[in-house]
Every structure is written in C-alpha cells, then in structure tokens.
N, C-alpha and C positions, 0 to 999 in steps of 0.2 A: 417409578418417578425418576427422572434424570438428573434433578438436581439435589435429593435427599443426601442430606450431610456431606454436600460438596461446597466446597468455598467457589463463589460465583463473583465475577468482574464484568462491571457494563462501561465501556469507554462511552463518553457522552452522558453519562447518567443521570445529568440534571436536566435532559431534554424531555420531549413531550415522551419518547417511547421510553427512556430512562426512567422516569418517574412512575409512569405503568408498569412497567416490568418489576422494578422494586416492590411497589405494593401488592402484585401478584404473588410475587417470589414467595416473599416473606409471609403473606397469609395462606398460601397453598402449597408451598414445595418444600417444605420443612429443610433449608440449605443449613450448613453449617455457619456462613457468613457470607454476607451480600458486601460488595464494595463497589462503591461510587467513584468511578475516574472522570473527574472532567477538569476544565481550566477557570472556571466562574466560580470564586469563593463566595460569592453573595447569593447564588443560587444554592451553593451547598448549603450555605447556613440558613436559609430558608426553607431548604426541603428537609434538614434536620430538625426544625421546629414542629414538623407535623409528622415524625415518625419517632414513635418510643418503641425502640427495638434494639436490644443491644447486640445484636447479630448485623449490624450496619456499621461500615467504615467508610470514611469520605478521604479519598485521596487528592490532592490538587495535582494537577499535570498537564501537559498536552501530547497528543500522540507523536508529534512532532520530535519528540524528547526521547531518543530510544532508550539513556542511561534510566531516565525516570520510570519508563514501561518496565524496564529490567527488574527494578527496585519492587514496582506495584506489582508483578504478576509472580513474585516469588509465594508460594505455596498455594496458587490459584488452580483449582482444577478445571473451571469453565470460563470463556471469555465470551461474552456476546460485544461485538464492535457496532457501535452506534454513533460513534463522534464522526462529523463530516460537515463541512461547509455545504450547504445546500441551495440558499438564495441564486437564484440563476442570473439575475442582472449583477449581483455582487461579484460573482465568480467570472462572468464575461470582464467587469471592469478589473477586477484582482485577480488574472488568471496564476500569476506565481503563485499567491497565496494558496487558491483553491488547491493547486498540485500538491504543493507541501503538506497540506493537511489530508487532502484524499486519497491521493498515491502514495508520498513516501510516507506517508501517518500509516497508510497499510502495510505497507513493508515493514514499517519498525513493528507493528503488532506481530506480525507473522514471524520474525526474528526472535522478539522477546517471549513469545508464546514457547517457540521451538527450544530456546535455551533455557525458560524457567521449568519445562517439564509438563505444561498447560495439557490436559485431555482432549479438549475438543475448542474449536473457535467457531462460530457462527458470525459472520459480517451481514449486516444489514444494505442490501441495493435499492434502485428504484426502476420503475417501470421506463424512466429516462435514459437507462443503461442502455437500453434496447434500440440500436440503431440510433445512436444520440446525433443529435443536431446543435447541442448547446455544450460548453466546457464543463458545465457539472455533470452533464450525463456521460461525457468523454471520460471524465475524472474516475465516475464510479464503476464504467466499464472495465478501465485500466484497473480499479481496485478489485473487481470481480474474478479477473483473469488472475491477478497476483493471489488470491485466496484460493482459488482452484488449483494454479499449480505449485501452490505452498505445501502440498501434500508428498510432491515428487522428493522435498528436502526431508520428510520424515521418514523415508526409506519404508513405508509401512508400519511401522512400529512405534513412532514419535505421534507428535500432536495431530490431529485430524482438523481439516478444514472444511468448512461448507458456506454456502451464501443462501440469504434468503431475498427474493424480490417480490415486491409488492408495490402497488398504486398510492393516491394520494390519502395522506390521513385525515380523517375528518376532525378539523377542530386544533389541529398540529398549528405551530409556528408558520410553518410553510404553505399552510392550506389557505386558499382562497376566501373561506367561511369569514373569520374576523374581519376581513375586509369588508364583505358584504354587510355585515352586521353594522359595521361604521357608516356605509354610504346610505343605509335604509335610514338612518337617522338626518340623513342631508336631503332625503328625498328622490335619490336618483343612483340606480346600480349600475354600473360599467361593464359591459358584457363585450368581451373581445370579438368573438364570432360566433352568431346563432347554431351553427352546427357543430360546434365544439365540445367533444366528450371526454370524460375521464373515468377511470377506475377509482372506487373508492372501498375504503377499510376503516374501521375505527380502531383508536389506538389498543384498547384491549384484544379486539380480534386479531392484530399484528402481534401483540406479545404471547396470546394462547398460540399460534401458528409457529412461532421462533421458537417455544419450547416445547412444542411436539416434535419439531424436526430436529431439536437437540437429542431427544430420543431415539428419532429414525436415522439420523444421518451415519454414513460410514464413511465420509471424506470425499471431497469433490464433488459433491451434488449441488446443482444450483436450484431451489425450490421455490413454486410459484403457486399460491394457492387461485383457487378460482374466487373471483369477487366480483360483486355487480359493477355495472356503468351507469353513469347519468349525463343528462345532455347539461350543459352550464346554464342555460335558461331556464330548466327544470329546477337546478340549484338555487337560480336567483329566484323563482318564486317560491320555493321552500323557505328561505330565509326571508324574503321581502314579499308576502304575499300582496299583489296588485300594485307594488310600487315600480313607477317608471323605467325604463331600461333604456341605455346610451352605448351604442356600438360604437368602440374606441379600437379596433383592431389588434390581430395577433403582435403579443411583443416579441422583439429580436430573443431566437432562440425557444421559441416556443412551438409544439405540435398542433395541428387541429385533433388530431386522434393520438392518444397514445398505446405505444405496444409493450407487449410484456414477453412474448414469443415471437420471433420472426420466422419466415419460411426456411432460413437455412438453420437457425437455431433449432427448428421441430425436427429435424431429421435425427436429431440425437435425444429428443425427448418422449417422455413415457405420459401417460395418462393414468393417475393412481386413484382417479374416484373424486375425492374434493380438491386435489390439487395435481400439479404436473411437475414433473421433475427432469432439469437437461442433466444428462448424464455426461462426464467428461470424457473427453476423446483421447485419453493417455495410456500407453501400454501398461502402467502401473496399476490403473483402476481395475479390481477384479471384484466388486462389491456386488451384492444382489441387484437383478435389475428389476424384475418385476413389472406389474403394469402391463398397459396397451400401449404400444408403440403409436405414436401420432402419424397421422396420413400425410400422405405427399401434399406439399401445398398448404398446410396448415398454418395459420396465424393464428394469435391471440390478440385480439386491439379492442379498443375500447368502444368502438363503432359497431363492430361485428360481434359484439359479445352475446351471449344468450341470456345473459341475466341482466335485470335493467330495476333501478331503484325509483319508485314511485316517489311522487312530491311528497306525500304522508309518510313513507317508509324514512325518507332522509329527515324530514323535520324531527321524528322521532330520534333519530339517531344522534343529531345535534341538540338534542335538548328543549327546542323550541315549540 
C-alpha cells in the first residue's frame, strides 16, 4: 500500500477531488498524517466539522506562495497536486490569474518538493490539456510538461514526478450536472450541441486511480485511465427525463469532443490493460516500459471511444 505510514499532502484539498481523496486515504490507506493545503479557510472549517480523525491537518496557503509551500512540505512524503483554477470562462477573462496558479503554482510545487525531500508527487491534469484550444487547457498542458521535466532536476535520486489525466468528474464543481439539475426546475435544459460528447469518471474512481498510480509510478509517466464517454443529450435525459432542451451553441473555448491522447502523443504511449501510459521522451528516463505500444494513428477521443455510458448507468452514478 503506497500511503501506509506516509505523510501525505494534497493541494487544493478542499475541492471535489481533495475531499474524496482525504476520506478514502484516511479510511483505507493507513497514512501517518494527511495535510489539506488550500486557500479557503471557510471550506477548511466546514471540512473539519465532518472529519473526526487526529491524523488530519489543515494548512492555509496558496500554491503561488513558494515560501508557504516550503514550510508546508517539511516532513511530507507524498504530494498530490490538485489545486487549479479550472473554470474555462474565468480563465479566458482572467488569463494572468490562471497562469499564476496553474503554471507558476506548478513550478512552485516542483521546487518546494525537491527542496523538502518529498518522495513522490502526482499532479492532476485534464483532457482539456490534450491539443488545448482554451487557456485553461493550455495552462494545464504547461503544468504537465513542468512536472514531467521536473524529474530531470532530481538526477534520478530525488523526488519523482508523474501526471494523471482524466475527463469530466461527475458532480464536481466544474461539471455541467449541477447546472442541469438547476435548469430542470426551470423546465428547459440548455444543450450546446447535440453531437457533443465527453469522458466521464466519478470522484471516487479518480481518487482510486491516483492512489494506484502512486504505487506504480517511476517518475515521468502520464497516466490515462480507460473511462466511458457519453453524449451530452443522453446526459440531459439522465438528469432531467423528458425535459425540453434548447440548443444554445458551443461556448468560446469549448470542443465538440474531448481528447485525452492525440495521434502524436500516442507514438510514446502504451496500453496497460485498464489504462494508458504516455512515456517521457527524455534520455534520463530508464523506467520499465511494459504494456503494448499504441498503434500508428491511435487517438483516444470521446466520440471514438469504445466504452459508452447508458442513460441508466449515468443516472446511477449521479445518484438520481
């Protein structure tokens, strides 16, 4: 078990991922300590009211603040980096802020982890980082590149860095599901484009995949789980059965279909059965490859996926 007797810190720990991660790690992984690092004192207070465990600590701080990260990382063995500004319209309108958190914050996490002697860091990415068309996706692509290259600073003996990339999280703050639930009360569901598809994963599935990758990572890999797709119109039917829809058009910075592995990335990818791994292309990487190399021209995109969620399956996932 990769987290047993380890001190684990999660940045953005009061977010959707962080809350689920903390619950599962405390219940199942026997950590020495779990540190929630985030900038929202109210969310930390509310989270503390629901957790009665003397192994948890709460650190107020921002990943933009290298000095605060350096202090928080003292004595930490494992870091899961989940802090990000991820609302696409907000990032488009406030690009400097998105860059400060998502790119410079990633740099700070890498530097602080190296200096503090952290053993492993896994950073959370997004399907929007593959061939990005919006600023949020571009900043996460930069972040992914920083974490992979961060292994070069370790010289093979220091901290190891890897990345996990997956799709939309069911019910998270960035998900369209809460919006659809609100709109069904008003009697009409807004649909951007009836052809639109997305990858879907539950928060628990995402957390368990991250924990598994912490165990298997050697440093430099980008892990991609095999998860199902769903059409946006089927999602609307799952959330609001029979409710009329209104086509509103694709928003600026949105794709019709999401991509997790593009054709060019696939040249360094391997199929590991239940997930894919994109291997680093640096001369310093000498980890175990394993798996089956992806075929020429391979892409992993939400509309050409071989796994699809039915309306009933998604309804079960969201608890409706």
